[in-house]
N, C-alpha and C positions, 0 to 999 in steps of 0.2 A: 858111366863107361860104355854101357851097352847102347846107349842112344848114340853116341859117337860112332861106334861100330856100325850100327844100322844105317847111319847117314852116309857113312863111306860106301858100305855095300850097295846102297840104293843109287849112289852116284855112279858107281863102277858099272852096275847092271844097266843103268840108263845108257851110259857111254857105248856099252856093247850093242845095244839096239840101234844107236846112231851109227856106229861103224858098220854094222850089217846092212843098214839102209843105204849108207853112203856107196858100199860096194855094189849093191843091187842096182841102184839108181845109174851107176856108171856102167854096169855090164848089161843091163836089160832095159834101162829107161824107167822114168818115174811112172808113166802111164802103165806099162806092162808089168811093173812090180806090184805085187798084192802084199797084204798084211801077213797072209799065209806064208809068202816066200820069206818074210822076215822071221816069222816063227820057225820055219824049217831050218833056216840058217843058223839059228841059235838053239834049236830043239827046245823052244820055250812055249809056254801055253798062252792062249788068247787072253786069258785072265791077266798074266803077267804083262802082256803088251798094253792093255787098257789101264794098268796100274800107273803106267808112265805117260801114256798118249791117249788123247780122246779120239784120234782118228789118223788116217793115213796122211791127211794134210797137216795135222799137228806134228807128225814125224818129220815131214819135209821142212816144216817151219823150223823145227829144232835143229835139223842138219845145217841149214843156212844160217841160223843164228850163231851156232857153234863156229862156223866158218868166218863170220863177221868179227866175232869177238877174238878169234885167233889171229885174224889178219891184222887187226888193229893192235893186238899185243906185240906183234912183231916190229911195228913202227912206232910204238910209244917211247922207246929209248931215244929215237931220233928227236922227238919233241922236246925231251927232257935234257938233251945235250947242252951243256952250259956254254959252248964255245961257238956253236955253229950259228951263223946269221939266219934270220927268219926265211929268206928267199931259199937258201940252201935246205933248210928244214922241210919246207913245202915240197920242193922238188924231190928230195930224198924220201919223203913220206909217200908221195904218189908213185915213185919208182918201186919202193917196197911193197906197196899194195898190189901193183902190176906183177911184180915177181911171184908173189904169193899166189896170185890167180893163174899165172902161166904154169906153176908147178901143179896145178889142179886142173889143167885146161879141159881134159876129157870129162871130168865130173861136172865143171861148169857148162860145158856144151850140153851135156845130158840134161841138166837142170833147165838150160835156157830153152829147150825144145818144147817145155810144157809151162814154163814160168809165166807166160802172158796170157794163159788161158783164163776165161771167165771163173773157172772152178777155183782158181788160186787168187782171186782178187782180195779176199779178206787177208790171206797170209801175206800177200805183197804190201797191203796197206799197213799192217801190223809191223813188219820188218822195216818199212820205211821210218815209221816213228821210232823203232827201237835203234835204227842207224844214226838218227839225229841225236838220240840220247848218248850213244857211244862216241860218235865221231866229233860232234859240234864242240865239246870241251877242249879236245886236242887242237882242233883248228883255232879255237879262240885263243889259246895260249900262244900259238905262232902268230896270229894276226895282232895280238896285243904287243908282242915283241916286235913285230914289223913296224907298228905304229911308233913305238919308242924309238926305233932306229931310223924313222923318217922314210921308209920305203913304202909304207902303206898309208893311204889316206882314207880313214874310216871314222865315223863318229862313235860307233859302239862296236868293239871287237867281238862280243858275245852275240849280238844280232847279226853282224856281218857274218860270222861262223855259221850260224843257222841258215842263212840265205845261200851261203856257199854249199852246204851239204844238200839243200834241196836242188841247187843247180847241178851238183854232181850226180844226184840220183836221176836227173833228167838226162845227163850225159850218159849214164849207164843204160838207160832205156834206148838212147839213141845207138849206143854201141851194139845192143841186141839187134835192133831194127837193120842197121847197116850190114852186121854179119849175115843175117838172113837175105838181105837184098844182094849182097855179093855172091852168095851161094846160088841165088836164082838168076844171076847174071843180069841183074837190072841196074847195077851201078859199078862203076870202076874203082880200082884201088886209089887212083888219083883224087876221084871225087870224095872218097872216104877221108884222105888226108885233108882236103880242103875243108869239109865239114867239121872236123876235129879243130882245125886251125881257127875257124870262126869261133868255136866254143872257148877255145883258150883266150882269145882276144877279149870275149865277154867276162871270162873269169877274172882277168887282170883288171878289167874296168870296175867290177865290183870292189876290188881291192884298192882301187885307185893307184895301181902300180903301173910303172912304164912298160910299154910293150917288150917282150922278151925276157922280163924278170923272173917268171916261173914257168917250169914245164909240168903239165899235168900228164901228158902222154907223149912219148918220143916216137920217132919214125921207126926205130928197131922194134918197139913194141906193137906198133900197128902192123908192121910186117909179120910179126909172130902170129897175129890173129887174122890178118886180112890179105896178107901177101901171097 
């Protein structure tokens, strides 16, 4: 019984560190936030922090990892829905993830400002691999269903799902680059829409689906971030 309580307390305390870090990243920015800031927020000791995290970068990794898991948890019921066709599942899956991100826009923007720095290269690589682990099985389920329904032409749903996740990670990188470019005034909103349209076309080609079958990002979402 004591071991169960300790595990629960450990999880709660770790979540408190993540909550504090998330607040500070959003209000101060990751680069400006220090480990001491997190300790002051919780009135915790440095030893307590290093019991859960090896470094500030490990804390950032854990914050983002928690967001990825939570975002996918919100869309898993869509994938498991017994009556939705595969194309509708994909569209709802992506719109659900987009909605989750929009609700945390300020935090994501704060993370984006430092996410592509060389200092975070190892964190990015690890989270990319973890995203494949989390997201690929969900996509494989939908792709398998779409193949059975005759709307997707793929040889291996599982392999195609992994390719799609890698592709989506590239789209995510593109989204960050375009956001920064738009802020710098080096690209127009119309050009942003055209770039995403080209990637949607490529996404459908991977699935062997007719044009217009799937929507991975709609104009309303693009305006939310780029308008």
